[in-house]
N, CA and C atoms of all chains as a GROMACS GRO file, in nm:
protein
  630
    1MET      N    1  14.090   4.484  16.363
    1MET     CA    2  14.162   4.333  16.404
    1MET      C    3  14.170   4.239  16.333
    2LEU      N    4  14.218   4.174  16.240
    2LEU     CA    5  14.180   4.093  16.125
    2LEU      C    6  14.251   3.981  16.172
    3TYR      N    7  14.167   3.835  16.165
    3TYR     CA    8  14.206   3.730  16.220
    3TYR      C    9  14.180   3.598  16.101
    4GLU      N   10  14.282   3.521  16.060
    4GLU     CA   11  14.283   3.446  15.991
    4GLU      C   12  14.236   3.310  16.060
    5THR      N   13  14.150   3.194  16.061
    5THR     CA   14  14.115   3.149  16.168
    5THR      C   15  14.069   3.021  16.039
    6SER      N   16  14.117   2.889  16.102
    6SER     CA   17  14.053   2.769  16.023
    6SER      C   18  13.952   2.693  16.088
    7ASP      N   19  13.917   2.716  16.226
    7ASP     CA   20  13.775   2.683  16.259
    7ASP      C   21  13.687   2.820  16.320
    8ILE      N   22  13.563   2.844  16.293
    8ILE     CA   23  13.553   2.981  16.336
    8ILE      C   24  13.453   2.907  16.445
    9ASP      N   25  13.408   2.779  16.480
    9ASP     CA   26  13.303   2.776  16.538
    9ASP      C   27  13.387   2.813  16.692
   10ASN      N   28  13.515   2.724  16.714
   10ASN     CA   29  13.579   2.806  16.818
   10ASN      C   30  13.680   2.895  16.840
   11ALA      N   31  13.690   2.971  16.720
   11ALA     CA   32  13.753   3.063  16.706
   11ALA      C   33  13.672   3.241  16.788
   12ILE      N   34  13.566   3.208  16.744
   12ILE     CA   35  13.457   3.308  16.827
   12ILE      C   36  13.481   3.284  16.989
   13PRO      N   37  13.437   3.192  17.040
   13PRO     CA   38  13.401   3.210  17.180
   13PRO      C   39  13.561   3.242  17.264
   14THR      N   40  13.684   3.160  17.214
   14THR     CA   41  13.816   3.205  17.259
   14THR      C   42  13.897   3.368  17.228
   15ILE      N   43  13.769   3.458  17.110
   15ILE     CA   44  13.794   3.558  17.072
   15ILE      C   45  13.680   3.634  17.238
   16ILE      N   46  13.563   3.603  17.206
   16ILE     CA   47  13.468   3.634  17.298
   16ILE      C   48  13.552   3.633  17.451
   17GLU      N   49  13.576   3.537  17.489
   17GLU     CA   50  13.694   3.508  17.599
   17GLU      C   51  13.766   3.589  17.654
   18VAL      N   52  13.832   3.686  17.573
   18VAL     CA   53  13.927   3.799  17.579
   18VAL      C   54  13.890   3.856  17.559
   19LEU      N   55  13.782   3.898  17.519
   19LEU     CA   56  13.717   4.051  17.511
   19LEU      C   57  13.638   4.071  17.692
   20ASN      N   58  13.572   3.941  17.703
   20ASN     CA   59  13.521   3.970  17.821
   20ASN      C   60  13.623   4.005  17.956
   21LYS      N   61  13.708   3.893  17.954
   21LYS     CA   62  13.787   3.945  18.062
   21LYS      C   63  13.823   4.097  18.054
   22ALA      N   64  13.858   4.162  17.946
   22ALA     CA   65  13.860   4.286  17.905
   22ALA      C   66  13.758   4.366  17.957
   23GLY      N   67  13.640   4.303  17.947
   23GLY     CA   68  13.526   4.432  17.976
   23GLY      C   69  13.452   4.475  17.829
   24PHE      N   70  13.490   4.414  17.674
   24PHE     CA   71  13.447   4.444  17.617
   24PHE      C   72  13.364   4.398  17.510
   25ASP      N   73  13.346   4.289  17.551
   25ASP     CA   74  13.263   4.194  17.494
   25ASP      C   75  13.147   4.246  17.468
   26LYS      N   76  13.069   4.324  17.525
   26LYS     CA   77  12.889   4.403  17.476
   26LYS      C   78  12.916   4.522  17.388
   27LYS      N   79  13.099   4.557  17.405
   27LYS     CA   80  13.110   4.651  17.293
   27LYS      C   81  13.180   4.648  17.163
   28THR      N   82  13.136   4.483  17.128
   28THR     CA   83  13.240   4.441  17.020
   28THR      C   84  13.131   4.384  16.907
   29THR      N   85  13.168   4.331  16.775
   29THR     CA   86  13.080   4.308  16.681
   29THR      C   87  13.224   4.234  16.630
   30ILE      N   88  13.189   4.104  16.529
   30ILE     CA   89  13.277   4.015  16.453
   30ILE      C   90  13.222   3.997  16.349
   31GLY      N   91  13.292   3.977  16.263
   31GLY     CA   92  13.232   4.015  16.101
   31GLY      C   93  13.305   3.898  16.065
   32ARG      N   94  13.177   3.862  15.996
   32ARG     CA   95  13.298   3.705  15.875
   32ARG      C   96  13.314   3.733  15.742
   33ARG      N   97  13.422   3.759  15.662
   33ARG     CA   98  13.472   3.799  15.537
   33ARG      C   99  13.369   3.718  15.445
   34VAL      N  100  13.272   3.766  15.340
   34VAL     CA  101  13.232   3.665  15.290
   34VAL      C  102  13.282   3.703  15.112
   35ASN      N  103  13.332   3.602  15.082
   35ASN     CA  104  13.431   3.665  14.916
   35ASN      C  105  13.341   3.630  14.818
   36ILE      N  106  13.298   3.780  14.758
   36ILE     CA  107  13.230   3.779  14.615
   36ILE      C  108  13.277   3.711  14.519
   37ASP      N  109  13.445   3.737  14.481
   37ASP     CA  110  13.517   3.630  14.412
   37ASP      C  111  13.691   3.642  14.445
   38GLY      N  112  13.777   3.686  14.450
   38GLY     CA  113  13.895   3.705  14.491
   38GLY      C  114  13.919   3.807  14.524
   39ASP      N  115  13.904   3.927  14.488
   39ASP     CA  116  13.926   4.056  14.544
   39ASP      C  117  13.816   4.159  14.600
   40ASP      N  118  13.709   4.150  14.573
   40ASP     CA  119  13.579   4.148  14.633
   40ASP      C  120  13.472   4.074  14.749
   41TRP      N  121  13.461   4.128  14.845
   41TRP     CA  122  13.377   4.068  14.948
   41TRP      C  123  13.299   4.194  14.994
   42PHE      N  124  13.214   4.143  15.091
   42PHE     CA  125  13.176   4.207  15.218
   42PHE      C  126  13.179   4.128  15.364
   43TYR      N  127  13.097   4.199  15.455
   43TYR     CA  128  13.132   4.141  15.603
   43TYR      C  129  12.972   4.090  15.628
   44GLU      N  130  12.986   4.006  15.662
   44GLU     CA  131  12.866   3.912  15.755
   44GLU      C  132  12.879   3.946  15.927
   45VAL      N  133  12.765   4.010  15.985
   45VAL     CA  134  12.831   3.995  16.136
   45VAL      C  135  12.758   3.849  16.168
   46LEU      N  136  12.865   3.791  16.264
   46LEU     CA  137  12.804   3.659  16.336
   46LEU      C  138  12.787   3.702  16.460
   47TYR      N  139  12.871   3.790  16.540
   47TYR     CA  140  12.832   3.850  16.690
   47TYR      C  141  12.860   3.978  16.710
   48PRO      N  142  12.764   3.995  16.767
   48PRO     CA  143  12.616   3.936  16.835
   48PRO      C  144  12.522   3.849  16.707
   49THR      N  145  12.491   3.757  16.775
   49THR     CA  146  12.389   3.698  16.629
   49THR      C  147  12.280   3.781  16.634
   50ASN      N  148  12.233   3.863  16.705
   50ASN     CA  149  12.063   3.953  16.629
   50ASN      C  150  12.134   4.098  16.558
   51PHE      N  151  12.243   4.057  16.541
   51PHE     CA  152  12.297   4.206  16.494
   51PHE      C  153  12.251   4.284  16.410
   52ASN      N  154  12.181   4.437  16.444
   52ASN     CA  155  12.100   4.520  16.345
   52ASN      C  156  12.225   4.626  16.330
   53GLY      N  157  12.250   4.675  16.208
   53GLY     CA  158  12.310   4.788  16.169
   53GLY      C  159  12.420   4.757  16.079
   54VAL      N  160  12.497   4.907  16.064
   54VAL     CA  161  12.609   4.919  16.013
   54VAL      C  162  12.753   4.851  16.031
   55PHE      N  163  12.789   4.757  15.993
   55PHE     CA  164  12.983   4.713  15.971
   55PHE      C  165  13.006   4.773  15.876
   56LEU      N  166  13.144   4.883  15.940
   56LEU     CA  167  13.184   4.992  15.858
   56LEU      C  168  13.395   4.922  15.863
   57THR      N  169  13.413   4.930  15.756
   57THR     CA  170  13.513   4.813  15.684
   57THR      C  171  13.638   4.949  15.639
   58MET      N  172  13.606   5.081  15.651
   58MET     CA  173  13.686   5.125  15.635
   58MET      C  174  13.827   5.207  15.744
   59MET      N  175  14.305   2.159  22.941
   59MET     CA  176  14.373   2.182  22.839
   59MET      C  177  14.412   2.102  22.750
   60GLN      N  178  14.372   1.965  22.755
   60GLN     CA  179  14.369   1.853  22.639
   60GLN      C  180  14.261   1.857  22.559
   61GLN      N  181  14.182   1.931  22.623
   61GLN     CA  182  14.016   1.911  22.568
   61GLN      C  183  14.001   2.017  22.524
   62SER      N  184  14.087   2.151  22.580
   62SER     CA  185  14.031   2.296  22.476
   62SER      C  186  14.111   2.299  22.386
   63LEU      N  187  14.260   2.216  22.357
   63LEU     CA  188  14.332   2.256  22.271
   63LEU      C  189  14.306   2.156  22.098
   64PHE      N  190  14.211   2.013  22.160
   64PHE     CA  191  14.138   1.956  22.094
   64PHE      C  192  14.024   2.008  22.016
   65PHE      N  193  13.935   2.074  22.119
   65PHE     CA  194  13.820   2.180  22.051
   65PHE      C  195  13.843   2.283  21.944
   66SER      N  196  13.966   2.316  21.992
   66SER     CA  197  13.992   2.444  21.898
   66SER      C  198  14.050   2.377  21.763
   67ALA      N  199  14.079   2.239  21.763
   67ALA     CA  200  14.139   2.232  21.612
   67ALA      C  201  14.049   2.161  21.548
   68PHE      N  202  13.973   2.111  21.594
   68PHE     CA  203  13.790   2.051  21.566
   68PHE      C  204  13.755   2.183  21.533
   69LEU      N  205  13.773   2.308  21.546
   69LEU     CA  206  13.670   2.401  21.520
   69LEU      C  207  13.756   2.483  21.385
   70PHE      N  208  13.881   2.472  21.361
   70PHE     CA  209  13.991   2.527  21.261
   70PHE      C  210  14.002   2.435  21.167
   71ALA      N  211  13.956   2.268  21.178
   71ALA     CA  212  13.905   2.201  21.080
   71ALA      C  213  13.811   2.219  21.019
   72LEU      N  214  13.701   2.280  21.056
   72LEU     CA  215  13.570   2.252  21.022
   72LEU      C  216  13.578   2.345  20.930
   73PHE      N  217  13.640   2.516  20.992
   73PHE     CA  218  13.594   2.645  20.910
   73PHE      C  219  13.718   2.591  20.799
   74SER      N  220  13.850   2.474  20.802
   74SER     CA  221  13.865   2.532  20.644
   74SER      C  222  13.788   2.443  20.553
   75CYS      N  223  13.756   2.373  20.601
   75CYS     CA  224  13.634   2.245  20.523
   75CYS      C  225  13.533   2.345  20.446
   76GLY      N  226  13.470   2.446  20.509
   76GLY     CA  227  13.346   2.518  20.467
   76GLY      C  228  13.455   2.617  20.405
   77GLN      N  229  13.563   2.648  20.398
   77GLN     CA  230  13.613   2.755  20.273
   77GLN      C  231  13.616   2.672  20.153
   78ASN      N  232  13.664   2.580  20.180
   78ASN     CA  233  13.668   2.463  20.041
   78ASN      C  234  13.518   2.465  19.995
   79PHE      N  235  13.452   2.431  20.045
   79PHE     CA  236  13.289   2.414  19.989
   79PHE      C  237  13.225   2.574  19.928
   80THR      N  238  13.263   2.700  19.996
   80THR     CA  239  13.205   2.764  19.962
   80THR      C  240  13.284   2.821  19.844
   81ASN      N  241  13.427   2.798  19.793
   81ASN     CA  242  13.447   2.818  19.661
   81ASN      C  243  13.426   2.723  19.562
   82LYS      N  244  13.421   2.653  19.541
   82LYS     CA  245  13.373   2.508  19.470
   82LYS      C  246  13.234   2.566  19.361
   83PRO      N  247  13.113   2.614  19.416
   83PRO     CA  248  13.034   2.628  19.311
   83PRO      C  249  13.071   2.776  19.233
   84GLN      N  250  13.111   2.858  19.272
   84GLN     CA  251  13.198   2.954  19.252
   84GLN      C  252  13.298   2.943  19.081
   85GLN      N  253  13.389   2.794  19.127
   85GLN     CA  254  13.471   2.772  18.993
   85GLN      C  255  13.372   2.698  18.904
   86LYS      N  256  13.296   2.619  18.919
   86LYS     CA  257  13.209   2.550  18.821
   86LYS      C  258  13.073   2.678  18.771
   87SER      N  259  13.060   2.791  18.804
   87SER     CA  260  12.994   2.808  18.748
   87SER      C  261  13.054   2.909  18.617
   88ILE      N  262  13.202   2.954  18.638
   88ILE     CA  263  13.270   3.045  18.530
   88ILE      C  264  13.267   2.924  18.388
   89THR      N  265  13.264   2.836  18.425
   89THR     CA  266  13.290   2.668  18.333
   89THR      C  267  13.163   2.697  18.267
   90GLN      N  268  13.054   2.686  18.371
   90GLN     CA  269  12.950   2.663  18.275
   90GLN      C  270  12.865   2.744  18.212
   91LYS      N  271  12.967   2.896  18.208
   91LYS     CA  272  12.894   2.995  18.116
   91LYS      C  273  12.886   2.956  17.942
   92ASN      N  274  13.085   2.850  17.921
   92ASN     CA  275  13.079   2.856  17.768
   92ASN      C  276  12.970   2.756  17.687
   93VAL      N  277  12.906   2.840  17.655
   93VAL     CA  278  12.794   2.697  17.582
   93VAL      C  279  12.845   2.721  17.423
   94MET      N  280  12.917   2.600  17.342
   94MET     CA  281  12.948   2.575  17.279
   94MET      C  282  12.881   2.621  17.120
   95THR      N  283  12.878   2.703  17.053
   95THR     CA  284  12.781   2.702  16.944
   95THR      C  285  12.854   2.623  16.820
   96LYS      N  286  12.781   2.554  16.711
   96LYS     CA  287  12.834   2.546  16.619
   96LYS      C  288  12.799   2.576  16.481
   97GLU      N  289  12.829   2.592  16.413
   97GLU     CA  290  12.761   2.645  16.280
   97GLU      C  291  12.714   2.517  16.193
   98LEU      N  292  12.616   2.507  16.154
   98LEU     CA  293  12.576   2.379  16.057
   98LEU      C  294  12.558   2.373  15.940
   99TRP      N  295  12.491   2.468  15.884
   99TRP     CA  296  12.505   2.566  15.780
   99TRP      C  297  12.448   2.708  15.755
  100THR      N  298  12.461   2.755  15.638
  100THR     CA  299  12.457   2.903  15.634
  100THR      C  300  12.426   2.891  15.450
  101LEU      N  301  12.284   2.962  15.386
  101LEU     CA  302  12.215   2.968  15.296
  101LEU      C  303  12.232   3.137  15.254
  102TYR      N  304  12.264   3.119  15.120
  102TYR     CA  305  12.248   3.284  15.041
  102TYR      C  306  12.208   3.301  14.958
  103SER      N  307  12.136   3.393  14.952
  103SER     CA  308  12.043   3.398  14.768
  103SER      C  309  12.057   3.554  14.770
  104LYS      N  310  12.099   3.576  14.701
  104LYS     CA  311  12.121   3.696  14.606
  104LYS      C  312  12.026   3.740  14.505
  105GLN      N  313  12.034   3.879  14.538
  105GLN     CA  314  11.919   3.937  14.511
  105GLN      C  315  11.980   4.080  14.452
  106ASP      N  316  12.058   4.175  14.340
  106ASP     CA  317  12.092   4.285  14.340
  106ASP      C  318  12.233   4.280  14.421
  107THR      N  319  12.217   4.360  14.516
  107THR     CA  320  12.341   4.394  14.588
  107THR      C  321  12.277   4.324  14.737
  108ILE      N  322  12.202   4.258  14.784
  108ILE     CA  323  12.133   4.237  14.914
  108ILE      C  324  12.128   4.061  14.911
  109PHE      N  325  12.197   4.050  15.028
  109PHE     CA  326  12.176   3.858  15.040
  109PHE      C  327  12.089   3.850  15.128
  110HIS      N  328  12.036   3.771  15.100
  110HIS     CA  329  11.938   3.722  15.211
  110HIS      C  330  12.015   3.581  15.305
  111VAL      N  331  11.995   3.593  15.353
  111VAL     CA  332  12.091   3.434  15.467
  111VAL      C  333  12.020   3.396  15.541
  112LYS      N  334  12.019   3.270  15.558
  112LYS     CA  335  11.987   3.198  15.686
  112LYS      C  336  12.097   3.073  15.747
  113ARG      N  337  12.074   3.144  15.865
  113ARG     CA  338  12.222   3.043  15.900
  113ARG      C  339  12.179   2.963  16.003
  114LEU      N  340  12.191   2.837  16.027
  114LEU     CA  341  12.155   2.709  16.129
  114LEU      C  342  12.261   2.756  16.216
  115LEU      N  343  12.214   2.695  16.362
  115LEU     CA  344  12.322   2.718  16.486
  115LEU      C  345  12.267   2.578  16.564
  116SER      N  346  12.363   2.510  16.623
  116SER     CA  347  12.343   2.437  16.699
  116SER      C  348  12.403   2.436  16.819
  117SER      N  349  12.327   2.410  16.953
  117SER     CA  350  12.437   2.465  17.070
  117SER      C  351  12.359   2.336  17.200
  118ASP      N  352  12.364   2.335  17.286
  118ASP     CA  353  12.320   2.279  17.397
  118ASP      C  354  12.160   2.268  17.411
  119THR      N  355  12.139   2.449  17.406
  119THR     CA  356  11.979   2.427  17.376
  119THR      C  357  11.910   2.431  17.237
  120GLY      N  358  12.007   2.352  17.148
  120GLY     CA  359  11.865   2.296  17.055
  120GLY      C  360  11.904   2.382  16.924
  121LEU      N  361  11.910   2.323  16.815
  121LEU     CA  362  11.871   2.426  16.686
  121LEU      C  363  11.823   2.542  16.727
  122THR      N  364  11.894   2.658  16.653
  122THR     CA  365  11.860   2.766  16.624
  122THR      C  366  11.792   2.876  16.468
  123LEU      N  367  11.768   2.890  16.356
  123LEU     CA  368  11.774   2.918  16.259
  123LEU      C  369  11.741   3.066  16.258
  124LEU      N  370  11.869   3.122  16.199
  124LEU     CA  371  11.869   3.302  16.166
  124LEU      C  372  11.864   3.338  16.078
  125SER      N  373  11.794   3.446  16.090
  125SER     CA  374  11.748   3.497  15.937
  125SER      C  375  11.769   3.668  15.949
  126TYR      N  376  11.864   3.712  15.791
  126TYR     CA  377  11.892   3.873  15.826
  126TYR      C  378  11.916   3.882  15.672
  127ASP      N  379  11.902   3.973  15.655
  127ASP     CA  380  11.974   4.087  15.503
  127ASP      C  381  12.093   4.108  15.534
  128ILE      N  382  12.150   4.134  15.464
  128ILE     CA  383  12.326   4.204  15.384
  128ILE      C  384  12.294   4.315  15.303
  129ASN      N  385  12.246   4.450  15.296
  129ASN     CA  386  12.306   4.515  15.188
  129ASN      C  387  12.426   4.537  15.170
  130THR      N  388  12.436   4.501  15.028
  130THR     CA  389  12.612   4.528  14.974
  130THR      C  390  12.620   4.660  14.908
  131SER      N  391  12.532   4.747  14.912
  131SER     CA  392  12.555   4.859  14.814
  131SER      C  393  12.657   4.949  14.841
  132GLU      N  394  12.704   4.945  14.947
  132GLU     CA  395  12.828   5.004  14.995
  132GLU      C  396  12.933   4.894  15.060
  133PRO      N  397  13.005   4.818  15.004
  133PRO     CA  398  13.069   4.718  15.057
  133PRO      C  399  13.165   4.729  15.217
  134GLU      N  400  13.192   4.826  15.207
  134GLU     CA  401  13.281   4.900  15.312
  134GLU      C  402  13.163   4.988  15.451
  135ALA      N  403  13.033   4.959  15.410
  135ALA     CA  404  12.972   5.000  15.547
  135ALA      C  405  12.831   4.894  15.502
  136ALA      N  406  12.845   4.770  15.514
  136ALA     CA  407  12.777   4.692  15.461
  136ALA      C  408  12.662   4.704  15.606
  137SER      N  409  12.496   4.704  15.513
  137SER     CA  410  12.417   4.702  15.636
  137SER      C  411  12.319   4.602  15.647
  138GLN      N  412  12.305   4.537  15.790
  138GLN     CA  413  12.275   4.388  15.787
  138GLN      C  414  12.143   4.426  15.873
  139THR      N  415  12.003   4.355  15.843
  139THR     CA  416  11.901   4.349  15.910
  139THR      C  417  11.844   4.279  15.955
  140PHE      N  418  11.847   4.232  16.078
  140PHE     CA  419  11.792   4.078  16.137
  140PHE      C  420  11.644   4.102  16.120
  141ILE      N  421  11.633   3.962  16.103
  141ILE     CA  422  11.494   3.909  16.059
  141ILE      C  423  11.403   3.818  16.175
  142SER      N  424  11.472   3.714  16.188
  142SER     CA  425  11.397   3.619  16.298
  142SER      C  426  11.509   3.510  16.352
  143ASN      N  427  11.462   3.520  16.476
  143ASN     CA  428  11.584   3.391  16.561
  143ASN      C  429  11.438   3.286  16.569
  144LYS      N  430  11.433   3.203  16.509
  144LYS     CA  431  11.350   3.066  16.522
  144LYS      C  432  11.402   2.974  16.607
  145ILE      N  433  11.290   2.876  16.669
  145ILE     CA  434  11.434   2.771  16.763
  145ILE      C  435  11.323   2.622  16.669
  146LEU      N  436  11.385   2.571  16.677
  146LEU     CA  437  11.363   2.502  16.552
  146LEU      C  438  11.361   2.317  16.641
  147THR      N  439  11.260   2.249  16.620
  147THR     CA  440  11.236   2.101  16.722
  147THR      C  441  11.326   2.048  16.691
  148ASN      N  442  11.352   2.005  16.563
  148ASN     CA  443  11.429   1.910  16.550
  148ASN      C  444  11.477   1.865  16.404
  149GLU      N  445  11.563   1.787  16.369
  149GLU     CA  446  11.700   1.830  16.249
  149GLU      C  447  11.596   1.818  16.105
  150ASN      N  448  11.461   1.768  16.151
  150ASN     CA  449  11.405   1.716  16.048
  150ASN      C  450  11.323   1.859  15.991
  151GLU      N  451  11.279   1.924  16.065
  151GLU     CA  452  11.229   2.051  16.020
  151GLU      C  453  11.354   2.147  15.986
  152ALA      N  454  11.500   2.094  15.973
  152ALA     CA  455  11.616   2.206  15.960
  152ALA      C  456  11.624   2.144  15.792
  153THR      N  457  11.627   2.032  15.782
  153THR     CA  458  11.605   1.975  15.648
  153THR      C  459  11.507   1.984  15.605
  154SER      N  460  11.410   2.058  15.616
  154SER     CA  461  11.255   2.069  15.531
  154SER      C  462  11.357   2.252  15.484
  155ILE      N  463  11.344   2.328  15.578
  155ILE     CA  464  11.362   2.478  15.567
  155ILE      C  465  11.441   2.460  15.446
  156LYS      N  466  11.562   2.399  15.480
  156LYS     CA  467  11.681   2.401  15.341
  156LYS      C  468  11.610   2.337  15.226
  157SER      N  469  11.566   2.192  15.210
  157SER     CA  470  11.527   2.172  15.066
  157SER      C  471  11.378   2.260  15.027
  158GLN      N  472  11.364   2.352  15.099
  158GLN     CA  473  11.221   2.468  15.076
  158GLN      C  474  11.312   2.566  15.031
  159SER      N  475  11.424   2.641  15.080
  159SER     CA  476  11.506   2.709  14.988
  159SER      C  477  11.582   2.722  14.885
  160PRO      N  478  11.528   2.666  14.793
  160PRO     CA  479  11.601   2.665  14.664
  160PRO      C  480  11.657   2.759  14.603
  161ASN      N  481  11.636   2.890  14.616
  161ASN     CA  482  11.683   3.012  14.521
  161ASN      C  483  11.808   3.049  14.646
  162PHE      N  484  11.819   2.969  14.736
  162PHE     CA  485  11.930   3.013  14.878
  162PHE      C  486  12.116   2.915  14.763
  163ASN      N  487  12.109   2.960  14.676
  163ASN     CA  488  12.211   2.838  14.601
  163ASN      C  489  12.307   2.968  14.580
  164TRP      N  490  12.328   3.072  14.600
  164TRP     CA  491  12.458   3.134  14.623
  164TRP      C  492  12.553   3.093  14.711
  165THR      N  493  12.701   3.088  14.649
  165THR     CA  494  12.808   3.006  14.744
  165THR      C  495  12.929   3.100  14.722
  166PRO      N  496  12.956   3.174  14.844
  166PRO     CA  497  13.099   3.268  14.883
  166PRO      C  498  13.216   3.209  14.785
  167HIS      N  499  13.259   3.247  14.704
  167HIS     CA  500  13.448   3.186  14.688
  167HIS      C  501  13.507   3.154  14.828
  168LYS      N  502  13.549   3.050  14.784
  168LYS     CA  503  13.627   2.966  14.923
  168LYS      C  504  13.781   3.029  14.935
  169GLU      N  505  13.778   3.087  15.032
  169GLU     CA  506  13.886   3.137  15.072
  169GLU      C  507  13.942   3.066  15.229
  170THR      N  508  14.025   3.142  15.284
  170THR     CA  509  14.050   3.106  15.409
  170THR      C  510  13.997   3.197  15.521
  171PRO      N  511  13.869   3.114  15.600
  171PRO     CA  512  13.752   3.209  15.682
  171PRO      C  513  13.869   3.311  15.739
  172THR      N  514  13.787   3.498  15.736
  172THR     CA  515  13.868   3.567  15.849
  172THR      C  516  13.773   3.598  15.917
  173LEU      N  517  13.804   3.689  16.000
  173LEU     CA  518  13.740   3.730  16.107
  173LEU      C  519  13.779   3.859  16.147
  174PHE      N  520  13.686   4.009  16.103
  174PHE     CA  521  13.668   4.119  16.139
  174PHE      C  522  13.659   4.160  16.270
  175VAL      N  523  13.732   4.176  16.366
  175VAL     CA  524  13.706   4.224  16.544
  175VAL      C  525  13.671   4.397  16.570
  176GLN      N  526  13.614   4.436  16.591
  176GLN     CA  527  13.554   4.532  16.596
  176GLN      C  528  13.530   4.599  16.727
  177ILE      N  529  13.599   4.731  16.803
  177ILE     CA  530  13.506   4.734  16.944
  177ILE      C  531  13.463   4.890  16.890
  178ASP      N  532  13.323   4.888  16.939
  178ASP     CA  533  13.312   4.998  16.917
  178ASP      C  534  13.354   5.156  17.006
  179GLY      N  535  13.374   5.219  16.900
  179GLY     CA  536  13.463   5.361  16.957
  179GLY      C  537  13.395   5.435  17.122
  180SER      N  538  13.283   5.350  17.152
  180SER     CA  539  13.201   5.430  17.265
  180SER      C  540  13.277   5.372  17.370
  181ALA      N  541  13.348   5.280  17.330
  181ALA     CA  542  13.352   5.174  17.436
  181ALA      C  543  13.510   5.266  17.528
  182PHE      N  544  13.592   5.321  17.477
  182PHE     CA  545  13.672   5.409  17.530
  182PHE      C  546  13.624   5.590  17.547
  183LYS      N  547  13.740   5.577  17.667
  183LYS     CA  548  13.736   5.747  17.669
  183LYS      C  549  13.784   5.855  17.544
  184ASP      N  550  13.853   5.815  17.540
  184ASP     CA  551  13.945   5.854  17.416
  184ASP      C  552  14.019   5.815  17.307
  185GLU      N  553  14.107   5.894  17.211
  185GLU     CA  554  14.135   5.837  17.079
  185GLU      C  555  14.292   5.746  17.132
  186MET      N  556  14.366   5.798  17.255
  186MET     CA  557  14.487   5.725  17.299
  186MET      C  558  14.455   5.609  17.353
  187GLN      N  559  14.288   5.613  17.433
  187GLN     CA  560  14.308   5.506  17.532
  187GLN      C  561  14.232   5.401  17.401
  188ALA      N  562  14.189   5.388  17.307
  188ALA     CA  563  14.149   5.345  17.230
  188ALA      C  564  14.263   5.293  17.149
  189LEU      N  565  14.357   5.358  17.126
  189LEU     CA  566  14.469   5.287  17.032
  189LEU      C  567  14.597   5.163  17.148
  190THR      N  568  14.567   5.229  17.276
  190THR     CA  569  14.627   5.144  17.390
  190THR      C  570  14.589   5.034  17.387
  191VAL      N  571  14.448   5.056  17.402
  191VAL     CA  572  14.358   4.880  17.468
  191VAL      C  573  14.337   4.792  17.333
  192ARG      N  574  14.358   4.895  17.276
  192ARG     CA  575  14.289   4.747  17.128
  192ARG      C  576  14.429   4.706  17.018
  193GLN      N  577  14.545   4.772  17.092
  193GLN     CA  578  14.671   4.707  17.051
  193GLN      C  579  14.676   4.574  17.149
  194ASP      N  580  14.656   4.630  17.350
  194ASP     CA  581  14.666   4.480  17.402
  194ASP      C  582  14.582   4.377  17.390
  195ILE      N  583  14.443   4.418  17.363
  195ILE     CA  584  14.335   4.344  17.315
  195ILE      C  585  14.378   4.246  17.183
  196GLU      N  586  14.440   4.280  17.051
  196GLU     CA  587  14.459   4.236  16.945
  196GLU      C  588  14.591   4.168  16.945
  197GLN      N  589  14.696   4.144  17.050
  197GLN     CA  590  14.782   4.074  17.130
  197GLN      C  591  14.693   3.975  17.157
  198LYS      N  592  14.626   3.982  17.287
  198LYS     CA  593  14.570   3.873  17.353
  198LYS      C  594  14.483   3.810  17.284
  199ILE      N  595  14.401   3.802  17.138
  199ILE     CA  596  14.325   3.770  17.104
  199ILE      C  597  14.437   3.652  16.992
  200GLU      N  598  14.516   3.734  16.921
  200GLU     CA  599  14.659   3.648  16.847
  200GLU      C  600  14.706   3.529  16.895
  201THR      N  601  14.781   3.619  17.055
  201THR     CA  602  14.811   3.437  17.198
  201THR      C  603  14.743   3.331  17.194
  202ALA      N  604  14.603   3.371  17.244
  202ALA     CA  605  14.446   3.299  17.254
  202ALA      C  606  14.420   3.216  17.143
  203LEU      N  607  14.438   3.227  17.007
  203LEU     CA  608  14.440   3.182  16.891
  203LEU      C  609  14.574   3.096  16.874
  204LYS      N  610  14.633   3.157  16.939
  204LYS     CA  611  14.739   3.052  16.831
  204LYS      C  612  14.786   2.931  16.946
  205SER      N  613  14.780   2.970  17.089
  205SER     CA  614  14.761   2.877  17.186
  205SER      C  615  14.674   2.748  17.128
  206LYS      N  616  14.575   2.762  17.122
  206LYS     CA  617  14.457   2.658  17.046
  206LYS      C  618  14.458   2.646  16.937
  207ASP      N  619  14.595   2.638  16.867
  207ASP     CA  620  14.593   2.635  16.684
  207ASP      C  621  14.482   2.644  16.593
  208LEU      N  622  14.428   2.775  16.623
  208LEU     CA  623  14.298   2.790  16.589
  208LEU      C  624  14.323   2.922  16.444
  209GLY      N  625  14.456   2.982  16.472
  209GLY     CA  626  14.476   3.044  16.334
  209GLY      C  627  14.568   3.150  16.444
  210GLU      N  628  14.571   3.290  16.358
  210GLU     CA  629  14.615   3.388  16.384
  210GLU      C  630  14.582   3.523  16.322
   0.00000   0.00000   0.00000
């Protein structure tokens, strides 16, 4: 699920609130697209903050 | 008779007040859960396919410096390694860390910020449930973001 947002600080708690109500907040990771250039990027996991692992985007 | 009616009314009023008092703390605890976190800065250092990251967050509980590495040798399966979560005593310490990291000068290409929300497959009993729930949640998140004018 991809979302474009103007304000990451407020968007993340809003997303987590929806996931929490549905009971999926502990089973979710939220990544931020980090652009290397226009067509090349990778994802940096922002939630959970102590994430350790692989973020698959295929 | 009049005395017993008055006594019943008094008991009813007392009971009603008690109900209100027991509901109030519950409502308060739900609001108290929302701790706002703000990203003050994020610094990157690039070494071949590995990005070293320092991210400073500010919240009601103070300043937290997160450090982690992201290995992008397979960009579609970036591997993130958490290093530390350090509580900083004040903003001077944060400024000092920032100035002592001169090699953390790689900056991402500027684009509209994009978030990728992923629910782990293990949260669902089968693929049909995963598909239905994901569609439902996707819609709810979009509605929530739009209602606060945060994007879509």
